[in-house]
C-alpha positions as CSV (number, residue, x, y, z in Angstrom):
1,M,-41.9,-24.1,5.7
2,P,-39.7,-25.4,2.9
3,Y,-42.2,-28.0,1.5
4,E,-45.8,-29.0,1.5
5,S,-46.9,-31.9,3.7
6,S,-49.0,-33.3,0.9
7,P,-46.7,-34.2,-2.1
8,H,-49.3,-33.5,-4.8
9,R,-52.4,-31.3,-5.1
10,R,-55.5,-33.3,-4.9
11,R,-57.0,-33.9,-8.4
12,P,-60.6,-34.9,-9.2
13,T,-61.2,-38.6,-8.8
14,R,-64.9,-38.7,-9.2
15,R,-67.0,-38.6,-12.4
16,K,-67.9,-35.2,-13.9
17,P,-71.5,-34.1,-14.3
18,R,-73.7,-35.9,-16.8
19,S,-73.8,-33.0,-19.2
20,T,-72.7,-29.5,-18.1
21,R,-71.1,-28.0,-15.0
22,W,-74.6,-26.6,-14.0
23,V,-77.4,-29.2,-13.8
24,T,-80.8,-27.5,-13.4
25,A,-82.9,-28.0,-10.4
26,C,-85.4,-30.0,-12.5
27,A,-82.6,-32.3,-13.7
28,V,-81.4,-32.9,-10.2
29,A,-85.0,-33.6,-9.1
30,A,-85.2,-36.2,-11.8
31,I,-82.0,-37.9,-10.6
32,V,-82.2,-37.8,-6.8
33,P,-85.7,-39.2,-6.3
34,A,-84.8,-42.3,-8.1
35,M,-81.9,-42.8,-5.9
36,T,-83.6,-41.7,-2.7
37,P,-87.1,-43.3,-2.4
38,W,-89.8,-41.2,-0.7
39,R,-90.6,-42.0,2.8
40,A,-93.2,-40.4,5.0
41,E,-91.8,-37.4,6.9
42,A,-91.6,-38.0,10.7
43,S,-93.6,-35.6,12.8
44,D,-90.5,-34.1,14.4
45,S,-87.8,-34.6,11.7
46,V,-84.8,-32.3,11.2
47,V,-85.5,-29.6,8.6
48,R,-82.5,-27.2,9.1
49,V,-78.9,-27.8,10.2
50,E,-76.4,-24.9,10.9
51,Q,-72.7,-25.7,11.4
52,D,-70.3,-23.1,12.6
53,W,-66.8,-23.7,11.3
54,R,-63.3,-22.3,12.2
55,L,-60.2,-22.7,10.2
56,V,-56.9,-21.5,11.7
57,L,-53.9,-21.1,9.4
58,N,-50.2,-20.5,10.3
59,E,-48.4,-19.7,7.1
60,P,-50.5,-20.0,3.9
61,N,-48.5,-19.6,0.6
62,D,-50.4,-18.4,-2.5
63,D,-47.3,-19.0,-4.6
64,V,-47.9,-22.8,-4.2
65,E,-51.6,-22.5,-3.8
66,S,-51.6,-23.9,-0.3
67,P,-53.5,-25.0,1.7
68,Q,-56.5,-26.6,0.2
69,L,-59.3,-28.3,2.0
70,H,-62.9,-29.4,1.7
71,T,-65.8,-29.6,4.1
72,Y,-68.7,-32.0,4.0
73,Q,-72.4,-31.9,4.9
74,S,-74.7,-34.9,4.2
75,L,-78.4,-34.9,3.2
76,T,-78.8,-38.6,3.3
77,T,-76.8,-41.6,4.6
78,G,-76.1,-45.0,3.1
79,T,-73.6,-46.5,0.7
80,K,-74.3,-43.7,-1.9
81,P,-75.2,-40.6,0.1
82,V,-76.4,-37.3,-1.2
83,Y,-74.1,-34.6,0.2
84,V,-72.6,-31.2,-0.2
85,Q,-68.9,-30.8,-0.5
86,V,-67.2,-27.3,-0.3
87,C,-63.8,-26.8,-1.8
88,W,-61.9,-24.1,0.1
89,N,-59.1,-22.1,-1.5
90,Y,-59.5,-23.8,-4.9
91,H,-62.0,-24.8,-7.6
92,E,-62.0,-28.5,-8.6
93,Y,-64.3,-28.5,-11.7
94,P,-64.1,-28.4,-14.6
95,D,-60.5,-27.5,-14.1
96,F,-58.3,-26.6,-11.2
97,V,-58.3,-22.9,-10.2
98,P,-56.5,-21.6,-7.1
99,G,-58.4,-19.5,-4.6
100,G,-62.0,-19.0,-3.8
101,V,-64.8,-21.5,-3.0
102,Q,-66.6,-24.1,-4.9
103,I,-69.8,-25.7,-3.6
104,Q,-70.6,-29.2,-5.0
105,L,-73.7,-31.4,-4.7
106,W,-72.9,-35.1,-5.0
107,Y,-74.8,-38.4,-5.2
108,G,-72.3,-41.1,-4.4
109,D,-69.5,-40.5,-6.9
110,Q,-71.7,-38.5,-9.3
111,L,-71.4,-34.7,-9.3
112,L,-74.9,-33.2,-9.8
113,L,-74.3,-29.5,-9.4
114,D,-71.6,-27.1,-8.6
115,R,-71.2,-23.3,-8.0
116,S,-67.9,-21.4,-7.9
117,V,-67.1,-18.1,-6.3
118,T,-63.9,-16.4,-7.3
119,L,-61.8,-15.0,-4.5
120,E,-58.0,-14.5,-4.2
121,P,-55.9,-17.3,-2.7
122,L,-55.5,-17.2,1.0
123,S,-52.3,-15.4,1.9
124,A,-52.5,-13.8,5.4
125,P,-50.3,-15.4,8.1
126,D,-51.8,-16.5,11.4
127,E,-55.3,-16.1,9.8
128,T,-58.5,-17.4,11.4
129,I,-61.4,-17.9,9.0
130,T,-64.9,-18.5,10.4
131,W,-68.2,-19.2,8.6
132,T,-71.6,-21.0,9.0
133,Q,-72.9,-23.8,6.7
134,V,-76.7,-23.9,6.5
135,L,-78.5,-26.9,5.1
136,E,-82.3,-26.5,5.0
137,I,-85.3,-28.3,3.5
138,N,-88.7,-26.6,2.9
139,G,-91.2,-28.9,1.3
140,S,-89.6,-30.2,-1.9
141,D,-86.8,-27.5,-1.9
142,V,-83.4,-28.1,-0.4
143,S,-80.9,-25.3,-0.1
144,F,-77.3,-25.0,1.1
145,R,-75.5,-21.8,1.8
146,I,-72.5,-20.3,3.4
147,V,-73.2,-17.3,5.6
148,D,-71.5,-15.0,8.1
149,G,-68.0,-15.7,6.7
150,Q,-65.1,-13.7,8.1
151,S,-61.5,-13.7,6.9
152,A,-58.5,-11.4,6.8
153,T,-57.8,-12.2,3.1
154,W,-61.5,-12.3,1.9
155,G,-63.1,-10.0,4.4
156,A,-66.8,-10.7,5.0
157,F,-68.1,-13.4,2.6
158,G,-71.1,-15.6,2.1
159,G,-74.8,-15.1,1.2
160,G,-76.5,-15.4,-2.2
161,D,-73.3,-16.0,-4.2
162,M,-72.5,-19.0,-2.0
163,Q,-75.8,-20.8,-2.3
164,I,-77.3,-23.7,-4.2
165,E,-80.9,-24.8,-4.3
166,V,-82.5,-28.0,-5.7
167,T,-85.9,-29.7,-5.8
168,T,-85.9,-33.3,-4.6
169,T,-88.2,-35.7,-2.7
170,I,-85.8,-36.1,0.2
171,P,-88.2,-35.7,3.1
172,N,-85.9,-34.4,5.8
173,L,-82.4,-33.9,7.0
174,D,-82.2,-36.6,9.6
175,G,-79.2,-38.0,7.7
176,C,-77.2,-34.8,8.3
177,T,-74.9,-35.8,11.1
178,T,-72.0,-34.0,12.7
179,Q,-69.9,-37.1,12.8
180,A,-70.2,-37.5,9.0
181,S,-68.9,-33.9,8.6
182,V,-66.0,-34.7,10.8
183,D,-65.1,-38.0,9.1
184,E,-65.4,-36.8,5.5
185,S,-63.9,-33.3,5.8
186,L,-60.2,-33.1,4.9
187,I,-57.2,-31.0,4.4
188,T,-56.4,-32.1,0.9
189,Y,-53.1,-30.2,0.3
190,G,-50.6,-28.4,2.6
191,S,-51.8,-29.6,6.0
192,N,-48.6,-28.3,7.5
193,R,-50.0,-24.8,6.8
194,V,-53.1,-25.4,8.9
195,E,-53.2,-25.3,12.7
196,S,-56.7,-26.6,13.0
197,L,-60.1,-27.1,11.4
198,T,-63.0,-27.3,13.8
199,I,-66.8,-27.4,13.9
200,T,-67.4,-25.1,16.9
201,E,-71.2,-25.4,17.2
202,V,-74.1,-27.2,15.5
203,R,-77.8,-26.2,15.7
204,R,-80.5,-28.7,14.5
205,Y,-84.0,-27.4,14.0
206,R,-87.0,-29.8,13.8
207,S,-90.3,-29.6,12.0
208,G,-92.1,-29.6,15.4
209,G,-90.5,-26.3,16.3
210,T,-87.9,-27.6,18.7
211,A,-84.1,-27.1,18.4
212,T,-81.0,-28.6,19.9
213,V,-77.6,-27.0,20.2
214,D,-74.3,-28.9,20.3
215,S,-71.6,-26.5,21.6
216,A,-68.9,-29.1,21.8
217,A,-65.8,-28.6,19.7
218,H,-65.6,-31.2,16.9
219,V,-62.1,-31.3,15.7
220,V,-61.6,-32.3,12.1
221,F,-57.9,-31.6,12.0
222,A,-55.3,-30.4,14.4
223,L,-51.6,-30.0,13.4
224,N,-50.2,-31.1,16.7
225,G,-52.6,-34.1,16.8
226,N,-52.1,-35.4,13.3
């Protein structure tokens, strides 16, 4: 592969946090409620969403820091949604760093919170990487975490070092849709080095105790189809 399919590495285009890279849970709570008015929680609203992801690489190249991608999971919908974006194989803020994972919480174009995990750049050919993204609300606390990650380059990953928690008045996760994750996730650089990015299963848990499972493959990117 003599060149990258994306001519330039994606650079930040959104505004940086209001003060520091880490915004405290109290500060986020002060911001988000004003943007997301409280509404009464439905008796059977969504309180937890688990998404299983699979990334298949063909020939990653750590010399050119490729590929890079991000995945998306929404807390709310609308013209200025609250959402989590995960940068894979790079950190975006405050400066670009190759490798690893960075979890970001956004409201529209405003970055509220981020957490970075340092890992070496992806380098194993024909590598398949799997992980689960878990978004959960418990009262006024919302958490996002990556669990059960498996990778040839990174080995097992996920857990406490790949988690963010905030306090908000968002009442439920009804706005967390699989279609939004498909539409907003993206190979940002070096898509020629990615065979596919797929959500393989989604589990949605409701406050009434019921759960639904979507086992259909939701393809975000396929090299032969894009």
